[in-house]
C-alpha positions in Angstrom: 93.2 113.3 102.2 90.7 110.9 103.9 89.2 107.9 102.0 85.7 108.3 100.6 83.1 107.1 103.1 81.9 103.5 103.0 80.3 101.3 105.8 79.0 98.5 103.7 80.4 95.1 104.0 80.7 93.2 100.8 79.4 90.1 102.5 81.0 86.7 102.7 81.3 85.0 99.2 80.1 81.5 98.6 82.4 78.7 99.3 83.2 78.0 95.6 84.6 81.7 95.4 86.3 81.3 98.7 88.0 78.2 97.4 88.9 80.0 94.1 90.6 82.9 96.0 92.5 80.5 98.1 93.8 78.5 95.1 94.7 81.6 93.3 98.4 82.8 92.6 99.1 86.3 93.8 102.2 87.8 92.2 104.2 90.7 93.6 107.8 91.6 92.3 107.9 88.6 90.2 107.2 86.3 93.4 104.2 83.9 93.4 102.5 84.0 96.8 100.1 81.3 97.9 97.5 81.5 100.7 98.7 79.8 103.8 102.2 79.1 102.6 105.5 80.7 103.9 107.5 82.8 101.4 110.8 83.5 102.9 112.2 85.3 99.8 109.3 87.5 99.7 109.8 88.4 103.4 113.4 89.2 102.6 112.4 91.5 99.9 109.8 93.2 102.0 112.3 93.7 104.8 114.9 95.0 102.5 112.2 97.8 101.4 111.8 98.6 105.0 108.2 97.3 105.3 106.5 94.9 107.7 103.1 94.1 106.2 101.3 94.2 103.0 97.8 94.1 101.5 97.0 92.8 97.9 94.1 94.4 96.4 92.4 94.7 93.1 89.7 97.0 91.7 88.9 94.4 88.9 85.6 92.5 88.8 83.6 94.0 91.8 82.0 91.2 93.8 83.6 88.8 91.5 81.2 89.9 88.6 83.1 89.9 85.3 83.5 93.2 83.6 84.9 94.2 80.3 88.6 94.6 80.2 88.2 98.4 79.4 86.1 98.9 82.6 88.4 96.9 84.7 91.5 98.9 83.4 89.7 102.1 84.2 88.8 100.9 87.8 92.5 100.0 88.1 93.5 103.4 87.3 91.3 105.1 89.7 92.5 102.7 92.5 96.1 103.6 91.5 95.3 107.4 91.4 93.6 107.2 94.9 96.6 105.2 96.4 99.0 107.7 94.8 97.0 110.7 96.1 96.8 109.1 99.7 100.7 108.5 99.4 100.3 104.8 100.3 103.6 103.0 99.4 102.8 100.4 96.7 103.9 98.2 93.9 102.0 96.5 91.1 100.5 93.1 91.8 98.3 90.5 90.1 96.1 87.6 90.9 95.7 84.6 88.6 93.8 81.4 88.5 96.1 78.5 88.2 93.4 76.5 86.3 93.0 79.4 83.8 89.1 79.5 84.4 89.3 83.3 85.5 91.2 86.0 83.7 94.2 87.6 85.5 93.5 90.6 87.5 95.9 93.4 87.8 96.1 95.1 91.4 98.4 96.7 93.8 100.5 95.6 96.8 100.2 98.2 99.5 102.7 98.3 102.3 102.1 98.8 106.0 98.6 99.8 105.6 96.4 99.3 108.8 93.9 96.6 108.4 90.9 99.0 108.8 92.1 101.0 105.8 92.8 97.9 103.6 89.2 96.9 104.5 88.0 100.3 103.7 89.6 100.2 100.2 88.2 96.7 99.5 84.8 97.9 100.4 85.1 101.0 98.3 86.1 98.9 95.3 83.5 96.1 96.2 86.0 93.3 96.6 84.9 90.2 98.3 88.5 89.4 99.6 91.9 90.8 99.9 95.2 89.2 100.8 97.1 90.3 103.9 100.3 89.3 105.4 103.6 90.4 106.9 107.1 89.5 107.9 107.1 85.9 109.2 103.3 85.5 108.4 101.8 83.5 105.8 99.4 85.4 103.4 95.8 84.9 104.4 92.4 86.0 103.0 90.5 88.8 104.6 86.8 89.0 103.9 85.7 92.7 104.2 
């Protein structure tokens, strides 16, 4: 099943948001990932699963606009259903603000997804940024 069409960039968020995304903690399999920092334990786990790259994505708070929890939860369910239907390998993930100014966001860690498909999903769910990384590479922010 192909992804629904979208060719709209979400645009580059302002510096304040980019800094917040960079400072955030991204948790997958109980391991906290930080942008630009190596995570050898995570790399070992990723390799044990037989994967070489990952994308962390949420459907919460499109374009960093806070939504009610019930709406965010529904968006997360639709993302999960789509990813399941497309048979993309994934596990649950989350993003959190270490300063506690922004509520935690549930998401998914998708494995071995080509960057263009990651960007497409981010645009579909109106996300300013996603986290991408892989074996031996530090996590980085990608702005779709």
